[in-house]
TITIMAR-80740 format. One line per field, with one value per residue (C-alpha): residue number from 1; y, x, z. Coordinates in Angstrom, 2 decimals, decimal comma, padded with zeros to 5 digits. Layout:
N
i (NUM_...)
yy (Y_...)
xx (X_...)
zz (Z_...)
# end
This chain:
183
i (1_2_3_4_5_6_7_8_9_10_11_12_13_14_15_16_17_18_19_20_21_22_23_24_25_26_27_28_29_30_31_32_33_34_35_36_37_38_39_40_41_42_43_44_45_46_47_48_49_50_51_52_53_54_55_56_57_58_59_60_61_62_63_64_65_66_67_68_69_70_71_72_73_74_75_76_77_78_79_80_81_82_83_84_85_86_87_88_89_90_91_92_93_94_95_96_97_98_99_100_101_102_103_104_105_106_107_108_109_110_111_112_113_114_115_116_117_118_119_120_121_122_123_124_125_126_127_128_129_130_131_132_133_134_135_136_137_138_139_140_141_142_143_144_145_146_147_148_149_150_151_152_153_154_155_156_157_158_159_160_161_162_163_164_165_166_167_168_169_170_171_172_173_174_175_176_177_178_179_180_181_182_183)
yy (007,23_010,49_010,31_012,67_013,76_015,48_017,77_018,51_022,02_024,89_025,35_021,77_020,60_023,01_021,64_018,11_018,89_020,55_017,57_015,22_017,19_017,11_013,35_012,87_015,06_013,16_009,89_011,05_012,40_009,24_006,90_004,12_001,79_004,41_003,55_006,32_007,89_004,47_003,94_007,26_006,42_002,92_004,22_006,80_004,05_001,99_005,03_005,56_001,94_002,06_005,44_004,32_001,06_002,99_005,39_002,48_001,05_004,45_004,59_000,91_000,33_-003,44_-003,81_-001,16_-002,34_-005,97_-004,97_-003,84_-007,23_-010,39_-013,47_-015,21_-012,19_-012,49_-009,78_-009,88_-007,89_-006,45_-009,47_-012,46_-014,66_-012,53_-014,17_-013,70_-015,38_-013,44_-015,65_-015,32_-011,60_-010,94_-012,84_-010,78_-007,42_-007,90_-007,32_-004,04_-002,70_-003,70_-001,40_001,41_000,92_001,17_002,11_005,08_004,77_007,75_006,73_008,90_008,46_005,64_004,00_001,91_-000,39_-002,17_-005,40_-005,07_-006,17_-003,80_-006,64_-006,77_-003,94_-003,89_-000,97_000,25_003,11_004,81_005,00_007,40_006,28_008,27_005,36_003,55_006,36_005,51_002,12_000,67_-001,14_-003,20_-005,08_-006,54_-005,83_-007,76_-006,44_-008,83_-008,09_-004,45_-003,90_-003,68_-005,94_-006,27_-009,84_-009,33_-006,69_-006,54_-003,95_-003,59_-001,29_000,60_000,39_002,87_001,02_002,82_001,15_-002,14_-004,20_-002,97_-003,61_-007,15_-007,84_-006,55_-008,80_-011,80_-011,16_-010,83_-014,08_-015,93_-014,65_-015,62_-018,99_-018,24_-018,16_-015,81_-018,10)
xx (043,91_042,07_038,37_036,98_033,46_031,28_028,70_025,33_025,67_027,81_029,76_030,80_027,20_025,85_028,31_027,38_023,68_024,26_026,30_023,62_020,94_023,04_023,44_019,69_018,95_021,48_019,95_016,44_017,50_019,36_016,82_017,26_018,82_020,55_018,31_015,72_016,86_016,76_013,23_012,07_013,58_012,11_008,68_008,86_009,71_006,73_004,43_005,59_004,77_001,33_000,43_001,55_-000,40_-003,61_-002,87_-002,36_-005,77_-007,35_-005,86_-006,58_-002,84_-002,70_001,06_001,92_-000,80_000,27_003,93_003,61_002,30_004,25_003,46_002,05_000,03_-003,52_-006,16_-009,16_-012,09_-015,08_-017,32_-016,80_-016,30_-013,46_-010,15_-008,17_-004,90_-002,90_-004,02_-007,69_-007,39_-005,73_-008,52_-011,12_-009,41_-008,38_-011,80_-012,22_-008,71_-008,64_-011,65_-009,93_-012,21_-010,29_-011,30_-010,30_-009,65_-007,83_-005,62_-005,16_-004,23_-001,82_000,34_003,36_005,23_008,50_010,05_013,37_015,31_013,32_012,38_008,69_006,23_002,59_000,24_-003,29_-004,87_-008,18_-009,56_-012,10_-014,20_-016,89_-019,37_-018,61_-017,45_-014,85_-013,14_-010,04_-007,18_-004,59_-001,67_001,79_004,77_008,02_011,31_012,95_015,70_015,65_011,95_008,91_006,05_002,55_002,03_-001,32_-004,04_-007,46_-010,14_-013,12_-016,05_-015,87_-019,09_-019,85_-020,64_-023,98_-025,30_-023,39_-026,38_-028,56_-025,74_-025,20_-028,94_-028,92_-025,95_-027,69_-030,88_-028,84_-026,97_-030,21_-031,75_-028,73_-028,36_-024,82_-023,50_-020,99_-020,35)
zz (040,43_039,99_039,18_036,60_037,23_034,69_036,09_034,61_036,02_034,93_031,69_031,26_031,86_029,24_026,68_027,67_027,31_023,93_022,78_024,02_022,19_019,01_019,32_019,83_016,78_014,66_015,79_014,89_011,49_010,47_012,06_014,53_011,99_009,90_006,93_007,15_003,88_002,30_003,63_002,17_-001,22_-001,13_-000,17_-002,98_-005,48_-004,29_-004,49_-008,09_-009,02_-007,41_-008,91_-012,37_-011,98_-011,22_-014,09_-016,50_-015,49_-016,07_-019,57_-020,38_-020,89_-020,46_-020,95_-018,38_-015,97_-015,92_-016,09_-012,46_-011,33_-010,56_-012,66_-009,58_-008,38_-007,09_-007,42_-005,07_-006,43_-004,62_-005,28_-003,00_-006,08_-007,47_-006,66_-009,85_-010,74_-013,31_-016,20_-015,23_-014,51_-017,89_-019,63_-017,74_-018,37_-022,01_-023,65_-021,75_-022,23_-025,92_-026,43_-024,51_-021,49_-018,27_-014,76_-012,69_-008,98_-007,52_-004,59_-001,51_002,14_001,38_004,05_003,07_005,45_004,71_005,90_007,71_004,61_002,33_-000,04_000,89_001,29_002,24_001,93_002,30_000,41_000,08_-003,43_-004,94_-007,88_-009,67_-009,76_-006,48_-004,21_-001,57_-001,52_000,10_-001,55_000,25_-001,18_-001,02_-003,27_-003,57_-004,88_-007,33_-009,82_-008,74_-009,47_-007,23_-008,34_-006,92_-005,71_-003,98_-004,23_-002,63_-003,27_-000,94_-000,47_002,79_004,77_007,56_010,78_011,05_007,88_008,07_009,25_006,36_003,85_005,17_004,88_001,28_000,46_002,03_000,05_-003,14_-002,41_-001,73_-004,98_-007,06_-005,36_-004,19_-000,69_000,89_003,89)
# end
């Protein structure tokens, strides 16, 4: 039996290297699992939902705002006491939105990650607000019946490490004065 040997030198090697490079490029373009295009489309759909959700809050559009949230969603506000179920959050929001008073947080620097089956997504985003400055939002979305819904959202103030001790002391003094505890 004759052995065939492929050389990495000469004409045949150059073709082999070119073919190898083409295969590597094709692999990188399609992604390791072949779902890169799907991931980009999924991420774009999630970005659309989140951007529209923030826009709805800015315009006090209650139907559109809550339409992006799952019935069992939880919203964690900036105050330690703010853990809102959907029923409680609707009750809190309704008086503001019914008067046309919304809130504007402009998202930027968002990162979206997907589960392997593309049915869950989690994200973090920076938010800019005229009154409060820079904040961070994090959340989870679930795809059900072809639609992405927010099931969890948390908004927090970002505190530079250099002033963290002073901020913590201010929070402690405020908690002591109000009789509440953040422990």
